[in-house]
Each structure stands twice: as structure tokens, then as C-alpha cells.
C-alpha positions as CSV (number, residue, x, y, z in Angstrom):
1,M,-176.9,-124.6,-3.9
2,N,-173.3,-125.1,-5.4
3,Q,-174.5,-128.5,-6.7
4,Y,-177.6,-126.9,-8.4
5,K,-175.4,-124.2,-9.9
6,T,-173.1,-126.8,-11.3
7,T,-176.0,-128.7,-12.7
8,Y,-177.6,-125.8,-14.4
9,R,-174.2,-124.6,-15.8
10,E,-173.5,-128.2,-17.4
11,M,-177.2,-128.3,-18.7
12,K,-177.8,-124.7,-19.8
13,P,-177.3,-125.4,-23.6
14,F,-179.6,-128.2,-23.4
15,L,-182.1,-126.3,-21.3
16,M,-182.2,-123.5,-23.9
17,L,-182.6,-125.8,-26.7
18,W,-185.3,-127.9,-24.9
19,S,-187.5,-125.0,-23.7
20,T,-187.5,-123.2,-27.1
21,Q,-188.0,-126.3,-29.2
22,S,-190.8,-127.6,-26.8
23,F,-192.4,-124.2,-27.3
24,S,-192.2,-124.4,-31.0
25,A,-193.4,-128.1,-30.8
26,L,-196.6,-126.6,-28.9
27,G,-197.3,-124.3,-31.9
28,S,-196.9,-127.1,-34.4
29,A,-199.1,-129.6,-32.3
30,M,-201.8,-126.9,-32.0
31,T,-201.9,-126.5,-35.8
32,S,-201.9,-130.4,-36.4
33,Y,-204.7,-130.8,-33.8
34,A,-206.9,-128.1,-35.3
35,L,-206.2,-129.5,-38.7
36,V,-207.4,-132.8,-37.7
37,I,-210.7,-131.4,-36.5
38,W,-210.9,-129.2,-39.8
39,S,-210.3,-132.2,-42.1
40,Y,-212.7,-134.4,-40.4
41,T,-215.5,-131.9,-40.3
42,Q,-215.0,-131.3,-43.9
43,E,-214.9,-134.8,-45.2
44,R,-216.5,-136.9,-42.2
45,S,-214.2,-139.6,-43.3
46,A,-211.6,-141.5,-40.8
47,L,-209.5,-142.5,-43.9
48,M,-209.1,-138.9,-45.3
49,T,-208.1,-137.7,-42.0
50,A,-205.7,-140.5,-41.4
51,L,-203.9,-140.0,-44.8
52,L,-202.7,-136.6,-43.2
53,M,-200.5,-138.6,-40.9
54,V,-199.6,-141.2,-43.6
55,C,-198.2,-138.2,-45.8
56,S,-196.2,-137.2,-42.7
57,Y,-194.6,-140.4,-41.9
58,A,-194.1,-142.1,-45.4
59,P,-191.3,-139.8,-46.4
60,Y,-189.7,-140.1,-42.8
61,V,-189.8,-143.9,-43.2
62,I,-188.5,-144.0,-46.8
63,F,-185.5,-141.6,-46.5
64,S,-184.6,-142.0,-42.8
65,I,-181.7,-144.4,-43.6
66,F,-180.1,-141.8,-46.1
67,A,-181.1,-138.9,-43.6
68,G,-178.9,-140.3,-40.9
69,A,-175.9,-140.5,-43.0
70,L,-176.3,-137.1,-44.2
71,S,-176.9,-135.9,-40.8
72,D,-173.6,-137.4,-39.6
73,R,-171.8,-135.7,-42.2
74,W,-173.7,-132.2,-42.0
75,N,-173.4,-129.5,-39.4
76,K,-176.1,-130.3,-37.0
77,K,-177.1,-126.7,-36.1
78,V,-177.4,-125.8,-39.8
79,T,-179.3,-129.0,-40.6
80,M,-181.9,-128.1,-37.8
81,L,-182.2,-124.4,-38.8
82,V,-182.8,-125.3,-42.5
83,C,-185.3,-127.8,-41.9
84,D,-187.3,-125.7,-39.5
85,T,-187.2,-122.9,-42.1
86,V,-188.6,-124.9,-44.9
87,A,-191.3,-126.4,-42.5
88,A,-192.3,-122.8,-41.5
89,A,-192.3,-121.7,-45.1
90,S,-194.9,-124.4,-45.9
91,T,-197.0,-123.4,-43.0
92,V,-196.9,-119.7,-44.3
93,V,-198.3,-121.1,-47.7
94,M,-201.0,-122.9,-45.8
95,L,-202.0,-119.7,-44.1
96,I,-202.1,-117.9,-47.5
97,L,-204.4,-120.4,-49.0
98,M,-206.6,-120.4,-45.9
99,K,-206.8,-116.5,-46.0
100,E,-207.9,-117.1,-49.8
101,Q,-210.5,-119.6,-48.9
102,M,-208.5,-122.0,-51.3
103,L,-207.2,-124.5,-48.7
104,K,-208.2,-128.1,-49.5
105,V,-207.4,-131.4,-47.9
106,E,-205.2,-132.3,-50.9
107,H,-203.2,-129.2,-50.1
108,L,-202.5,-130.5,-46.6
109,Y,-201.3,-133.8,-47.8
110,L,-198.5,-132.1,-49.9
111,I,-197.6,-129.9,-47.0
112,N,-197.3,-132.9,-44.6
113,I,-195.1,-134.5,-47.2
114,I,-192.7,-131.5,-47.0
115,N,-192.7,-131.4,-43.3
116,G,-192.3,-135.2,-43.1
117,L,-189.2,-134.8,-45.4
118,M,-187.7,-132.0,-43.2
119,N,-188.4,-134.0,-39.9
120,T,-186.7,-137.0,-41.6
121,V,-183.3,-135.1,-41.7
122,Q,-183.9,-132.9,-38.6
123,Q,-184.6,-135.8,-36.2
124,P,-181.4,-137.6,-36.1
125,A,-179.4,-134.3,-36.2
126,S,-181.5,-133.3,-33.0
127,E,-180.8,-136.6,-31.3
128,V,-177.0,-136.2,-31.9
129,A,-177.0,-132.6,-30.9
130,V,-178.5,-133.5,-27.4
131,T,-175.8,-136.2,-26.9
132,R,-173.1,-133.6,-27.8
133,I,-174.2,-130.8,-25.6
134,L,-175.2,-133.0,-22.5
135,P,-172.9,-134.9,-20.1
136,E,-174.0,-138.6,-20.1
137,K,-174.7,-138.5,-16.3
138,Y,-177.9,-136.3,-17.2
139,Y,-179.3,-138.7,-19.8
140,Q,-182.1,-140.3,-17.6
141,K,-183.0,-136.9,-16.1
142,V,-183.1,-135.3,-19.6
143,G,-185.3,-138.3,-20.9
144,G,-187.7,-137.5,-18.3
145,M,-187.7,-133.7,-19.0
146,R,-188.3,-134.1,-22.8
147,Y,-191.3,-136.2,-22.0
148,L,-192.3,-133.9,-19.5
149,A,-192.5,-131.0,-22.2
150,S,-194.3,-133.3,-24.6
151,A,-196.8,-134.1,-21.7
152,T,-197.2,-130.4,-21.0
153,N,-197.8,-130.0,-24.7
154,S,-200.3,-132.8,-24.8
155,I,-202.3,-131.0,-22.0
156,L,-202.1,-127.5,-23.4
157,T,-202.7,-128.4,-27.0
158,P,-206.3,-129.3,-27.1
159,I,-207.2,-126.6,-24.6
160,L,-205.3,-123.7,-26.4
161,A,-206.1,-124.9,-29.9
162,T,-209.8,-125.4,-29.1
163,A,-209.9,-121.9,-27.4
164,V,-208.0,-120.1,-30.3
165,L,-210.0,-121.9,-32.8
166,G,-213.1,-120.9,-31.4
167,I,-212.2,-117.3,-30.6
168,A,-210.0,-116.3,-33.7
169,G,-210.2,-119.1,-36.2
170,M,-207.7,-121.5,-37.8
171,S,-205.6,-118.5,-39.2
172,A,-204.8,-117.4,-35.5
173,V,-203.6,-121.1,-34.7
174,I,-201.1,-120.9,-37.7
175,V,-199.9,-117.5,-36.7
176,F,-199.2,-118.6,-33.2
177,D,-197.3,-121.7,-34.7
178,L,-195.1,-119.3,-36.6
179,L,-194.4,-117.2,-33.6
180,T,-193.1,-120.2,-31.7
181,F,-191.0,-121.2,-34.6
182,A,-189.4,-117.7,-34.7
183,A,-188.5,-117.8,-30.9
184,A,-186.8,-121.4,-31.5
185,F,-185.1,-120.3,-34.5
186,V,-183.4,-117.1,-32.8
187,T,-182.4,-119.1,-29.9
188,L,-180.8,-121.9,-31.8
189,T,-179.2,-119.3,-34.1
190,W,-177.4,-117.1,-31.5
191,K,-177.5,-118.8,-28.3
192,I,-176.5,-122.4,-28.7
193,R,-173.3,-124.0,-29.7
194,I,-173.3,-127.4,-30.9
195,P,-169.6,-129.0,-31.0
196,E,-168.9,-130.7,-34.3
197,T,-166.3,-133.3,-35.5
198,S,-164.1,-132.4,-38.4
199,G,-166.0,-134.7,-40.7
200,R,-162.8,-135.9,-42.7
201,E,-163.7,-139.4,-42.2
202,W,-166.8,-139.0,-44.4
203,K,-164.7,-137.9,-47.5
204,R,-163.8,-141.5,-47.9
205,E,-167.1,-143.0,-47.7
206,S,-170.0,-142.8,-50.2
207,L,-173.4,-142.1,-49.0
208,L,-174.8,-145.7,-49.6
209,T,-171.7,-147.0,-47.5
210,S,-172.5,-144.7,-44.7
211,A,-176.0,-145.6,-44.6
212,G,-175.3,-149.2,-44.7
213,Q,-173.1,-149.0,-41.6
214,G,-176.2,-148.3,-39.5
215,I,-177.8,-151.5,-41.0
216,V,-174.8,-153.4,-40.3
217,Y,-174.5,-152.2,-36.8
218,L,-178.0,-153.4,-36.0
219,R,-177.2,-156.7,-37.6
220,T,-174.6,-157.3,-34.8
221,E,-176.8,-155.7,-32.0
222,R,-179.6,-158.3,-31.9
223,G,-180.9,-156.9,-28.5
224,I,-181.4,-153.4,-29.9
225,F,-182.9,-154.7,-33.1
226,G,-185.3,-156.7,-31.2
227,L,-186.4,-153.7,-29.2
228,I,-186.8,-151.9,-32.4
229,L,-189.1,-154.6,-34.0
230,F,-191.0,-154.6,-30.7
231,L,-191.8,-151.0,-30.9
232,A,-192.5,-151.2,-34.6
233,A,-195.2,-153.7,-33.7
234,I,-196.5,-151.5,-31.0
235,N,-196.4,-148.4,-33.3
236,L,-198.8,-150.4,-35.7
237,V,-201.3,-150.9,-33.0
238,A,-201.0,-147.2,-31.8
239,S,-201.4,-145.8,-35.2
240,I,-204.3,-147.8,-35.8
241,Y,-205.7,-146.3,-32.5
242,D,-204.7,-142.8,-33.7
243,A,-206.6,-143.0,-36.8
244,A,-209.7,-144.4,-35.1
245,F,-209.8,-142.0,-32.1
246,P,-210.9,-138.7,-33.7
247,A,-213.6,-140.8,-35.7
248,M,-214.9,-142.1,-32.3
249,M,-214.7,-139.0,-30.3
250,L,-216.2,-136.7,-32.8
251,S,-219.0,-139.1,-33.9
252,R,-220.0,-141.2,-31.0
253,K,-223.1,-140.4,-28.8
254,G,-221.7,-138.5,-26.0
255,G,-218.6,-137.3,-28.0
256,N,-217.8,-134.1,-29.6
257,E,-214.7,-131.6,-30.0
258,T,-214.8,-130.6,-26.3
259,V,-214.8,-134.3,-25.1
260,M,-212.1,-135.1,-27.5
261,G,-210.0,-132.2,-26.1
262,M,-211.0,-133.3,-22.6
263,V,-209.7,-136.8,-23.2
264,N,-206.7,-135.6,-24.9
265,A,-205.9,-133.2,-21.9
266,V,-206.2,-136.1,-19.6
267,I,-203.8,-138.2,-21.6
268,G,-201.4,-135.1,-21.6
269,I,-201.7,-135.0,-17.5
270,A,-201.0,-138.8,-17.5
271,T,-197.9,-138.3,-19.5
272,L,-196.8,-135.3,-17.3
273,V,-197.3,-137.6,-14.3
274,G,-195.3,-140.3,-15.9
275,S,-192.5,-137.9,-17.1
276,I,-192.3,-136.5,-13.5
277,L,-191.8,-140.1,-12.1
278,A,-189.2,-140.8,-15.1
279,S,-187.3,-137.6,-13.9
280,V,-187.3,-138.4,-10.1
281,L,-187.0,-142.2,-9.9
282,P,-183.7,-143.9,-9.5
283,K,-182.1,-146.0,-12.2
284,P,-184.2,-149.4,-12.2
285,K,-182.4,-152.7,-11.8
286,S,-183.8,-153.7,-15.3
287,R,-184.5,-151.0,-17.8
288,V,-185.9,-153.9,-20.3
289,R,-188.2,-155.1,-17.6
290,V,-189.5,-151.6,-17.3
291,I,-190.0,-151.2,-21.2
292,C,-191.8,-154.5,-21.5
293,N,-194.1,-153.9,-18.2
294,S,-194.9,-150.3,-19.2
295,L,-196.1,-151.4,-22.7
296,L,-198.2,-154.3,-21.5
297,F,-199.7,-152.2,-18.8
298,A,-200.7,-149.5,-21.4
299,M,-202.1,-152.1,-23.7
300,S,-204.0,-153.8,-21.1
301,F,-206.3,-150.7,-20.2
302,E,-207.0,-147.9,-22.5
303,N,-208.2,-149.7,-25.7
304,F,-210.7,-151.8,-23.7
305,M,-212.2,-148.8,-21.8
306,L,-212.4,-146.6,-25.1
307,A,-214.2,-149.7,-26.7
308,L,-216.6,-150.5,-23.8
309,G,-216.9,-147.1,-22.1
310,R,-220.1,-144.8,-22.9
311,T,-219.1,-141.8,-21.0
312,P,-216.3,-139.3,-21.2
313,L,-215.3,-140.1,-17.5
314,I,-214.6,-143.8,-18.7
315,W,-212.7,-142.6,-21.7
316,C,-210.6,-140.3,-19.7
317,I,-209.8,-142.9,-17.1
318,G,-208.7,-145.1,-19.9
319,G,-206.6,-142.5,-21.5
320,F,-204.9,-141.9,-18.2
321,L,-203.9,-145.5,-17.4
322,G,-202.9,-146.0,-21.0
323,W,-200.4,-143.4,-21.1
324,I,-199.0,-142.7,-17.5
325,A,-196.2,-145.5,-18.0
326,I,-195.3,-144.6,-21.4
327,P,-192.6,-141.9,-20.4
328,L,-190.9,-144.5,-18.1
329,M,-190.7,-146.9,-21.2
330,N,-189.4,-144.1,-23.4
331,T,-186.9,-142.8,-20.9
332,N,-185.4,-146.1,-20.3
333,L,-185.2,-147.1,-24.1
334,D,-183.5,-143.6,-24.6
335,V,-180.8,-144.4,-22.0
336,I,-180.1,-147.9,-23.5
337,L,-179.7,-146.5,-26.9
338,R,-177.5,-143.3,-26.0
339,T,-175.3,-145.6,-23.8
340,R,-174.6,-148.4,-26.2
341,I,-174.6,-146.8,-29.6
342,P,-171.2,-145.1,-30.3
343,L,-171.5,-141.4,-30.5
344,E,-170.0,-141.3,-34.1
345,M,-172.6,-143.8,-35.2
346,Q,-175.6,-142.3,-33.5
347,G,-177.0,-140.4,-36.6
348,R,-176.7,-143.4,-38.9
349,V,-178.0,-145.9,-36.3
350,Y,-180.9,-143.5,-35.2
351,S,-181.9,-143.2,-38.8
352,V,-182.0,-146.8,-39.6
353,R,-183.9,-147.3,-36.4
354,N,-186.5,-144.7,-37.4
355,S,-187.0,-146.6,-40.8
356,F,-187.6,-149.9,-39.0
357,Q,-189.5,-148.5,-35.9
358,F,-191.7,-146.2,-37.7
359,F,-192.4,-147.8,-41.0
360,T,-195.6,-149.5,-39.5
361,I,-197.1,-145.9,-38.7
362,P,-198.2,-145.0,-42.0
363,I,-199.5,-148.4,-42.4
364,G,-201.3,-148.3,-39.3
365,Y,-202.9,-145.0,-39.9
366,F,-204.2,-146.2,-43.3
367,L,-205.5,-149.5,-41.8
368,G,-207.1,-147.6,-39.0
369,G,-209.0,-145.2,-41.4
370,F,-209.8,-148.0,-43.9
371,L,-211.1,-150.4,-41.2
372,V,-213.2,-147.6,-39.5
373,D,-214.8,-146.5,-42.8
374,R,-215.0,-149.8,-44.9
375,V,-215.4,-152.6,-42.3
376,F,-216.3,-151.7,-38.6
377,E,-218.8,-148.8,-39.2
378,P,-220.6,-150.9,-42.0
379,M,-220.4,-153.8,-39.9
380,M,-222.1,-152.1,-36.9
381,A,-224.6,-150.4,-39.1
382,A,-225.8,-153.7,-40.3
383,Q,-226.4,-155.0,-36.7
384,K,-230.0,-155.3,-35.5
385,K,-231.2,-153.4,-32.6
386,G,-230.4,-155.2,-29.4
387,S,-227.8,-157.6,-30.9
388,F,-224.8,-158.7,-28.8
389,L,-222.4,-156.2,-30.8
390,I,-224.9,-153.3,-30.2
391,R,-225.1,-154.0,-26.5
392,L,-221.4,-154.3,-26.4
393,F,-220.2,-151.2,-28.3
394,G,-223.6,-149.2,-28.8
395,D,-225.1,-148.0,-32.1
396,G,-224.9,-145.1,-34.6
397,K,-221.6,-143.6,-36.0
398,G,-218.6,-144.2,-33.7
399,S,-219.7,-147.6,-32.7
400,G,-217.5,-149.1,-35.4
401,A,-214.4,-147.4,-34.1
402,A,-215.2,-148.6,-30.7
403,A,-215.3,-152.1,-32.0
404,L,-212.0,-151.7,-33.6
405,F,-210.5,-150.5,-30.2
406,F,-211.7,-153.7,-28.7
407,V,-209.9,-155.7,-31.3
408,I,-206.6,-153.9,-31.1
409,A,-206.4,-154.2,-27.3
410,F,-206.0,-158.0,-27.8
411,V,-203.5,-157.4,-30.6
412,G,-201.5,-155.0,-28.4
413,I,-201.4,-157.4,-25.4
414,G,-200.3,-160.2,-27.8
415,V,-197.5,-158.3,-29.2
416,C,-196.2,-157.4,-25.7
417,L,-196.3,-161.1,-24.6
418,W,-194.6,-162.3,-27.8
419,F,-191.5,-159.9,-27.7
420,R,-191.3,-160.3,-23.9
421,R,-190.0,-163.9,-24.8
422,D,-187.1,-162.6,-27.2
423,P,-183.9,-163.7,-25.3
424,H,-181.7,-161.2,-27.4
425,I,-183.8,-158.2,-25.6
426,W,-183.2,-159.8,-22.1
427,E,-179.4,-159.8,-22.9
428,L,-179.6,-155.8,-22.7
429,E,-180.7,-156.3,-19.2
430,K,-177.6,-158.0,-18.3
431,E,-175.5,-155.6,-19.8
432,S,-177.1,-152.6,-18.5
433,I,-176.9,-153.9,-14.9
434,S,-173.3,-153.5,-14.9
435,G,-173.9,-149.8,-15.2
436,E,-171.1,-149.1,-17.7
437,R,-171.1,-147.4,-21.0
438,I,-170.5,-150.4,-23.4
439,T,-169.4,-148.7,-26.7
440,G,-168.0,-145.3,-27.8
441,G,-167.0,-142.4,-25.9
442,R,-167.9,-138.8,-25.6
443,D,-166.5,-136.8,-28.5
444,D,-165.3,-133.6,-27.3
445,D,-163.8,-132.3,-30.5
């Protein structure tokens, strides 16, 4: 009991931040989920729906390098509060437009750009804040807990969003989002203290110099940079998947809003199981091997089963197999980054990582929407009844998205096998086996 009390006392600031931010993330996820359904039913276009995420990620990718340098200079707590407030204000504007029956997809594009800008600055500040308030010995446990919250939200989001949307409408979903924001804002403002450095060192550096240091650091850390490029390639495949997923689930024979929610809930359950495993499993002998094997396992099942399956049961099994190993990958990646990157450099390096690792996401969303609407759906519509492709992927709207899943399955496996051969990535395995923190120390100022 004394050990549990000590653990709770040492982790209390993080637990408060984690729980309230996770609650707020649930509200935001419900809004995003409901808006995807709303926008697709309005336009019936995978590309126009995918552009919502393009607008969210594009500013995140473009400005992340500078955001990290600013985050290292600025007070982390104030940065997080300001970014959350601006995002909440844009949500209020969306609610007003909806109440006046003036909301259009074009408004959502602008709102997502604003939210993307706020997330660009907030994300590196949040990452550094966790490092500052948490002892290093809890990094792996916390990595699992964070993905546990993400998994729980993935389970609850389609269930709650569909229920609230059906009972009280889109406005009620947005109001719930604002209430969760308020709970997180109050807790962060009055209950959590995030240690800060003096910041004197930044007075001698320009913003460009500070941002450039993150790039210079990654040039010398070839193993970390290799992992980032690996995940950038995986994100390209995953975002094509994300763009095609609603088009298939809402259009394919046997699919609808309920089925889409069911598959998403199963994916959330898989992530929850994987998060529990990541929280309780001991330190692996090779974190790099876990990362590579987890991604290869995920790419080897889900896309094929979504492409070739014809029933919700097969789609659910594919979703479960595709996501159960992802928390293990993310947790081990998180430990490698936190223990290798010096604390005083983390904001800048994380932001550069975001630009390199996530720049493929808006590209993937655009490609996914374009390929579904302009290539694969027309290709399948032109097939004669009884043709090989019709027997393989079915007919009607949604069959083109299924064909796209089949293609990206091979692409994803190829990416995993290619980067698995990178010797610089495997050098991280040798360094992590020592169990030592390689660079930097905890800054307790």
C-alpha cells in the first residue's frame, strides 16, 4: 500500500492532466466523428470529407518547426490554455452557424485550419509538460495509460456520438464538447503546476536558429530520423485508409452509420487491449523490434480483411487485428524519444519530428479521397457483371474503396519490410539494451 501511495503521489499531477485532457479529447472526437458523417451525407464525396482532415493537418505540418521553438520559449501551461481557448471559441462559432442553419462544409474547412494551428503549438508544449511533471521511471507505464485513454475514447466516441446525434442532434454533440473543454481548462488552470526553466538562453537566439537546432539534432541522430521517416511512410498509408474508410462503411452493401460505429468501437476495444498490454508488460529486450513487428502485423491483416470482407463481422475482426499492436508500437517509440532527446531540446525536436512524420497525412487524405472518387469507384463501376474484380470486391458504391484497401495493404507491408533493413534504426536497439538514459537529464528548475 505504501508503494501505491508513493506512486500515486509522484504521478498525481500527470493523472489529473491525463484524465481531464482525455475527457476533453472525448468531446472533440465526438464532434469530429459526427462532422464526418454530416459532411459525407451532405456531399456524398470522399474527397470533400477527406479535405476536413487535410485542413487540420496542413497547418500542423507547415508550422510545426517554428511552433516547437516557440513552445520551448513560452510558458507551457499558458500555451496549452490559450490554444485550447481559441479552439473552443471556433467550436462556439460552429455551434452558432449550425443553430442559424448556415453551416456549410466550407466553414468547417476554415474552423479545422484554426484548430490545426492551435494544435501545432499545443502539442509540443503538452509533450514537454508531461516530461516535466513525471519521473522518468514511469515513462513506459504512462505511454500505455495515454493510449489506454485514447482506446477508451475510440470505443466511446462512435457509441456516444451516434446516440447523442440521433437523440438530440448535432448541436448537443458540440455542447458536450464545450463542457469537456471547460472541465479540462479549470483543472489545468488551478490544479496543475508545470515547472518552467528561466528561459534566459532563448534571449540570445533567433527563432530561426532555435528551430534549426531541432533539424541539426536529427541530422546527427540517424536512428531517430530513420524511425521518423518510417512512420511518415506508414502515416501516408494510414491516412489513405482513413480517407477511404467512411466512403466504404457508409456506402458499401451491408454498411451504414451503425456498422461504421460498430467497426470503430471494435478498433477502440483492440486499442484498449493493446494499451493494457503496453501498461503491464515488462520492458522488452528490443524496443525497435517491437515497433517494426507491430506495424508489420497491423499492415498484414486489416486492409486485406476490409477489402475482401463482405460482412460487418469480417470488418470488425480486421479492425481488431489491425489495431491491437499499435499501442505497443507507440509506447516503445515514446520511451525511445523521451529517453534519448535532451529535455531542453524536446520541444524543438518534437516539432521537427511532427513536420517530418506527419507531412504525409494531408497528402494521404487528399490522395485517398481523390483515388476513391476519381479512380477506384469509376474503375469498379465500369466492370462488367461477373468480372474478376467484381467477384473480388463486390459491386456498387463502396466497392472502389474496397479495391483501394487491397492495394494499400501491399504498400504498407512493403514499407515495413523496407525500413526494417535500415541499419541506423537497429543501432537504437543496441543503445536501448543498456537501459541507460543517453542524453540530457531531468531539469528540475
